[in-house]
C-alpha positions as CSV (number, residue, x, y, z in Angstrom):
1,M,14.5,11.6,-22.5
2,A,13.8,8.1,-23.7
3,D,10.2,7.1,-24.8
4,E,10.0,5.1,-21.5
5,P,11.1,7.3,-18.6
6,L,13.6,6.0,-16.1
7,V,12.4,6.9,-12.7
8,L,13.6,6.2,-9.1
9,G,11.0,6.0,-6.4
10,I,11.4,6.3,-2.7
11,E,8.8,5.0,-0.2
12,T,9.0,5.7,3.6
13,S,5.4,6.1,4.7
14,C,5.7,3.5,7.5
15,D,8.3,1.0,8.6
16,E,9.9,0.0,5.3
17,T,12.5,1.9,3.3
18,G,11.7,1.1,-0.3
19,V,13.6,2.2,-3.3
20,G,12.5,1.1,-6.8
21,I,13.6,1.9,-10.3
22,V,11.4,1.5,-13.4
23,R,11.7,2.2,-17.0
24,G,8.2,2.9,-18.2
25,T,6.2,-0.1,-16.9
26,T,9.3,-2.4,-16.6
27,L,10.6,-3.0,-13.1
28,L,14.4,-2.8,-13.0
29,A,15.0,-2.8,-9.2
30,D,13.0,-3.1,-6.0
31,A,15.2,-2.7,-2.9
32,I,13.7,-2.8,0.6
33,A,15.1,-2.4,4.1
34,S,12.5,-3.3,6.7
35,S,12.6,-2.3,10.3
36,V,9.7,-4.6,11.3
37,D,11.9,-6.6,13.7
38,E,12.7,-3.4,15.6
39,H,9.0,-2.8,16.1
40,A,7.9,-6.4,17.0
41,R,8.8,-6.1,20.6
42,F,6.4,-3.1,20.9
43,G,3.6,-5.0,19.2
44,G,3.2,-2.3,16.6
45,V,5.1,0.4,14.6
46,V,6.8,3.1,16.7
47,P,7.1,6.3,14.6
48,E,10.4,7.5,16.1
49,V,12.0,4.1,15.6
50,A,10.7,4.0,12.0
51,S,12.1,7.4,11.2
52,R,15.6,6.6,12.6
53,A,15.6,3.3,10.6
54,H,14.8,5.2,7.4
55,L,17.7,7.6,8.0
56,E,20.1,4.8,8.5
57,A,18.9,2.8,5.5
58,M,18.2,5.4,2.9
59,V,21.6,5.9,1.1
60,P,22.6,2.2,1.2
61,T,19.2,1.2,-0.2
62,I,19.4,3.7,-3.0
63,D,22.9,2.5,-3.9
64,R,21.6,-1.1,-3.9
65,A,18.7,-0.3,-6.2
66,L,21.0,1.6,-8.7
67,K,23.4,-1.4,-8.7
68,E,20.5,-3.9,-9.1
69,A,19.1,-1.9,-12.0
70,G,22.5,-1.4,-13.7
71,V,22.0,2.3,-14.2
72,S,23.7,5.5,-13.0
73,A,21.9,8.1,-11.0
74,R,22.7,10.6,-13.7
75,D,20.7,8.4,-16.2
76,L,17.4,9.0,-14.3
77,D,14.6,11.1,-15.9
78,G,13.0,11.9,-12.5
79,I,12.8,11.1,-8.9
80,A,9.4,10.3,-7.2
81,V,8.7,10.1,-3.5
82,T,5.7,9.3,-1.3
83,A,4.6,12.7,0.1
84,G,1.7,11.2,2.0
85,P,-0.4,9.8,3.6
86,G,1.7,8.1,6.3
87,L,3.7,8.7,9.4
88,A,4.8,12.4,9.4
89,G,8.4,11.8,10.6
90,A,8.9,8.8,8.3
91,L,7.6,10.7,5.3
92,L,9.9,13.6,6.0
93,V,13.0,11.4,5.7
94,G,11.9,10.2,2.3
95,V,10.9,13.6,1.0
96,S,14.2,15.2,2.3
97,A,16.2,12.5,0.6
98,A,14.4,12.8,-2.7
99,K,14.8,16.5,-2.8
100,A,18.5,16.2,-2.1
101,Y,19.0,13.7,-4.8
102,A,16.8,15.6,-7.3
103,Y,18.6,18.9,-6.6
104,A,22.1,17.4,-6.8
105,L,21.3,15.6,-10.1
106,G,19.3,18.4,-11.6
107,K,16.3,16.1,-12.1
108,P,12.5,16.7,-11.8
109,L,11.0,15.8,-8.4
110,Y,7.5,14.2,-8.1
111,G,5.8,14.0,-4.7
112,V,3.1,11.3,-5.1
113,N,0.3,9.8,-3.2
114,H,0.9,6.5,-1.3
115,L,-2.6,5.1,-2.2
116,A,-2.4,6.0,-5.8
117,S,1.0,4.3,-6.0
118,H,-0.5,1.1,-4.7
119,I,-2.9,1.1,-7.6
120,C,-0.3,2.1,-10.2
121,V,2.2,-0.7,-9.2
122,D,-0.1,-3.2,-10.9
123,Q,1.1,-1.8,-14.3
124,L,4.5,-3.4,-13.6
125,E,2.9,-6.8,-13.6
126,H,-0.2,-6.7,-15.8
127,G,0.4,-3.8,-18.1
128,A,-1.4,-0.5,-18.5
129,L,-4.3,0.1,-16.1
130,P,-7.8,0.0,-17.7
131,E,-9.6,3.3,-17.5
132,P,-11.6,3.4,-15.4
133,T,-10.3,0.9,-12.8
134,M,-11.9,0.0,-9.5
135,A,-9.3,-0.6,-6.8
136,L,-9.7,-2.2,-3.4
137,L,-6.8,-1.1,-1.2
138,V,-6.3,-3.0,2.1
139,S,-3.4,-2.5,4.5
140,G,-2.6,-1.8,8.1
141,G,-3.6,1.8,7.7
142,H,-6.2,1.8,4.9
143,S,-9.3,-0.1,3.7
144,S,-10.6,1.8,0.7
145,L,-12.6,1.4,-2.5
146,L,-11.3,3.8,-5.2
147,L,-12.4,4.5,-8.8
148,S,-9.7,5.9,-11.1
149,S,-10.2,7.1,-14.6
150,D,-6.6,8.5,-14.7
151,I,-4.1,7.4,-12.1
152,T,-2.2,10.7,-12.4
153,S,-5.1,13.1,-11.9
154,D,-8.4,11.5,-11.2
155,V,-8.9,9.1,-8.2
156,R,-12.4,9.1,-6.6
157,P,-13.1,7.6,-3.2
158,M,-16.1,5.2,-3.2
159,G,-15.8,4.0,0.3
160,A,-13.4,3.6,3.2
161,T,-13.0,2.2,6.7
162,I,-14.8,4.2,9.5
163,D,-12.6,2.7,12.2
164,D,-10.0,0.0,12.2
165,A,-8.4,-0.9,8.8
166,A,-8.3,-4.5,7.8
167,G,-4.6,-4.9,8.5
168,E,-4.9,-3.2,11.8
169,A,-7.6,-5.8,12.8
170,F,-5.3,-8.6,11.8
171,D,-2.6,-7.2,14.0
172,K,-4.9,-6.8,17.0
173,I,-6.4,-10.3,16.8
174,A,-2.9,-11.8,16.4
175,R,-1.9,-10.0,19.6
176,V,-4.9,-11.4,21.5
177,L,-4.0,-14.9,20.3
178,D,-0.4,-14.3,21.3
179,L,0.8,-14.9,17.7
180,G,3.2,-11.9,17.5
181,F,3.5,-9.0,15.1
182,P,2.8,-8.4,12.3
183,G,-0.5,-10.3,12.4
184,G,-1.4,-10.7,8.7
185,P,1.0,-13.4,7.7
186,V,0.7,-15.4,10.9
187,I,-3.1,-15.3,10.8
188,D,-3.1,-16.4,7.2
189,R,-0.8,-19.3,8.0
190,Y,-2.9,-20.6,11.0
191,A,-6.1,-20.1,9.1
192,K,-5.0,-22.6,6.4
193,E,-5.3,-25.3,9.0
194,G,-8.6,-24.1,10.5
195,D,-12.3,-24.2,9.7
196,P,-13.6,-20.8,8.4
197,S,-17.2,-21.7,9.3
198,A,-16.4,-22.9,12.8
199,I,-17.4,-19.6,14.5
200,A,-20.0,-17.2,13.2
201,F,-18.3,-13.8,13.6
202,P,-20.1,-10.7,12.5
203,R,-19.8,-8.9,9.2
204,G,-19.7,-5.2,9.8
205,L,-21.7,-2.7,7.7
206,T,-23.5,-5.3,5.6
207,G,-27.1,-4.5,6.6
208,P,-29.6,-3.1,4.1
209,R,-29.3,0.4,5.6
210,D,-25.5,0.5,6.0
211,A,-23.2,2.4,3.7
212,A,-22.8,0.3,0.6
213,Y,-19.0,0.7,0.2
214,D,-17.7,1.7,3.7
215,F,-16.0,-0.8,6.0
216,S,-15.9,-1.4,9.7
217,F,-13.8,-4.0,11.5
218,S,-13.8,-2.6,15.0
219,G,-17.0,-4.6,16.0
220,L,-15.5,-7.7,14.5
221,K,-12.3,-7.2,16.4
222,T,-14.2,-6.8,19.7
223,A,-16.4,-9.8,19.0
224,V,-13.4,-12.0,18.4
225,A,-11.5,-10.7,21.4
226,R,-14.6,-11.3,23.7
227,W,-15.1,-14.8,22.3
228,I,-11.5,-15.7,23.1
229,E,-11.7,-14.1,26.6
230,A,-14.8,-16.1,27.3
231,K,-13.1,-19.4,26.4
232,R,-10.1,-18.6,28.6
233,A,-12.4,-17.5,31.5
234,A,-14.1,-20.8,31.3
235,G,-10.8,-22.7,31.4
236,E,-11.2,-24.0,27.9
237,E,-8.6,-24.2,25.2
238,V,-8.8,-21.6,22.5
239,P,-9.0,-23.3,19.0
240,V,-6.4,-20.9,17.5
241,R,-6.6,-22.2,14.0
242,D,-10.4,-22.1,13.8
243,V,-10.5,-18.6,15.3
244,A,-7.9,-17.4,12.8
245,A,-9.8,-19.0,9.9
246,S,-13.2,-17.7,11.0
247,F,-11.9,-14.2,11.7
248,Q,-10.1,-14.1,8.3
249,E,-13.2,-15.3,6.5
250,A,-15.3,-12.5,8.1
251,V,-12.8,-9.9,6.9
252,V,-12.3,-11.1,3.3
253,D,-16.0,-11.8,2.9
254,V,-16.9,-8.2,3.5
255,L,-14.0,-6.8,1.4
256,T,-14.7,-8.9,-1.7
257,R,-18.5,-8.5,-1.4
258,K,-18.4,-4.8,-1.4
259,A,-15.7,-4.5,-4.0
260,V,-17.7,-6.7,-6.5
261,R,-20.8,-4.7,-5.7
262,A,-19.1,-1.4,-6.4
263,C,-17.9,-2.8,-9.8
264,K,-21.4,-3.8,-10.7
265,D,-23.0,-0.5,-9.6
266,E,-20.4,1.6,-11.6
267,G,-20.3,-0.7,-14.6
268,V,-16.6,-1.4,-14.3
269,D,-15.4,-4.7,-15.5
270,H,-11.9,-4.7,-13.8
271,L,-11.0,-4.9,-10.1
272,M,-7.5,-4.3,-8.8
273,I,-6.6,-5.3,-5.3
274,G,-3.5,-3.8,-3.6
275,G,-2.0,-3.0,-0.2
276,G,-0.4,-5.3,2.3
277,V,-3.5,-7.4,3.0
278,A,-3.7,-8.2,-0.7
279,A,-1.0,-10.7,0.0
280,N,-3.5,-12.7,2.0
281,S,-4.1,-16.1,0.3
282,R,-7.8,-16.4,1.2
283,L,-8.6,-12.9,0.0
284,R,-7.0,-13.7,-3.4
285,V,-9.0,-17.0,-3.7
286,L,-12.3,-15.6,-2.7
287,A,-11.9,-12.4,-4.8
288,Q,-11.1,-14.6,-7.9
289,E,-14.2,-16.8,-7.3
290,R,-16.5,-13.8,-6.9
291,C,-15.0,-11.8,-9.8
292,E,-15.3,-14.8,-12.2
293,A,-19.0,-15.3,-11.1
294,A,-19.7,-11.6,-11.8
295,G,-17.7,-11.4,-15.1
296,I,-15.1,-9.1,-13.6
297,R,-11.4,-9.4,-14.4
298,L,-9.3,-9.4,-11.3
299,R,-5.8,-7.9,-11.2
300,V,-3.7,-8.5,-8.1
301,P,0.1,-7.9,-8.1
302,R,2.4,-10.5,-6.7
303,P,2.7,-10.3,-2.9
304,K,6.0,-8.5,-2.8
305,L,4.5,-5.6,-4.8
306,C,1.4,-5.5,-2.6
307,T,3.2,-4.4,0.5
308,D,4.9,-1.0,0.7
309,N,7.7,-0.7,-1.7
310,G,9.6,1.8,-3.8
311,A,8.6,0.2,-7.1
312,M,5.1,1.4,-6.7
313,V,6.2,5.0,-6.2
314,A,8.6,4.8,-9.2
315,A,5.7,3.4,-11.3
316,L,3.5,6.4,-10.5
317,G,6.4,8.7,-11.0
318,A,7.0,7.2,-14.5
319,E,3.4,7.8,-15.4
320,M,3.7,11.5,-14.3
321,V,6.7,11.9,-16.5
322,A,5.1,10.1,-19.5
323,R,2.0,12.2,-19.3
324,N,3.9,15.5,-18.8
325,R,2.4,16.2,-15.4
326,P,4.0,19.2,-13.6
327,A,6.9,18.4,-11.2
328,S,6.7,19.3,-7.6
329,G,8.5,22.3,-6.2
330,W,11.5,22.5,-3.9
331,D,9.1,23.5,-1.2
332,L,7.5,20.0,-1.3
333,S,6.8,18.7,2.2
334,A,5.3,15.6,3.8
335,D,1.5,15.5,4.3
336,S,0.5,12.8,6.7
337,S,-3.2,13.1,5.6
338,L,-2.7,13.8,1.9
339,P,-6.1,12.9,0.3
340,V,-6.2,10.2,-2.4
341,T,-8.0,12.7,-4.6
342,E,-4.5,14.3,-5.0
343,P,-2.4,11.6,-6.8
344,H,0.6,14.0,-6.8
345,V,1.7,17.3,-5.5
346,P,2.5,19.7,-8.3
347,G,4.6,22.8,-7.7
348,H,5.2,26.1,-9.3
349,D,7.4,26.3,-12.4
350,H,11.0,25.9,-11.4
351,V,14.3,25.1,-12.8
352,H,16.0,21.8,-11.8
353,E,19.4,22.6,-13.2
354,V,21.9,23.6,-10.7
355,S,25.5,24.8,-10.7
356,D,28.2,22.9,-12.6
357,G,29.8,21.9,-9.3
358,N,30.2,18.2,-8.6
359,L,27.2,17.8,-6.3
360,Y,26.8,14.1,-6.9
361,P,29.8,11.8,-7.3
């Protein structure tokens, strides 16, 4: 094996089939097949539709990634796959594919955690993660503050959402405003032309007796929806851009405020932001302002690496190989509620070599 392991990563936790290839901390390929258009007419992700889309896209996406990276599957030092958390059916497609490729190629298999992967992907852009690192992960399914001293073995939850995740709230408000799905990008676009101080929407869990690092966006979502309904009931026009800007400001204000507070309380001078909502332009600006004021270095991957992708899985897999973490067993399965405290799923000692038969062309 080379000093920098060559690893292929497969991500199928939700509606995107992601396949990435990295060599150490260098990204060689990041191929994605999204089924978002198939879910748009339902206003959200339909698990059965996502699973079928993964089945259809898996082999072509892997072939595309290998071609983009300019490597052969036989050159790989390992195959990593998201084992959880996520949609059970979607995860099973990725895990099954990874096991098949790993078995056919005689390569070690690594089942890794989706959330830990979102943290590790930053290494592909900004180099090795500082230890410890505070991470704010915000997406359609997660809003979490995590402290990691070793991304392959030690990730500690500091706080999490108690109801709607930030991305979920974006989707729901976009639906109320008739802006379509997914809601994050369109809310961000409309907010740029609105006034973030036009409407005083509430900031959840920011009182003196509230949990310092937990998040709640359900109350905000309800307040925005009722404000819009009241306007419509009165026969008044809804100022969509101001609503979008004020709602977005309420979300990113809470996210950044709590993240900076956690860094200060724990004495950590680095903050990493990941997950799909990390692509939000206002979140990036406000986080930068508040981190600079607090003397904290901010690390945010480029938007394409913030959303679900195979590169992040490959990045964590490469760390597993480099640090000699145990591979997963052939009995690896999907775990839709895999806790973030388990960055990967190790297995019993097993042999990856198979027969001399031509199992992979």
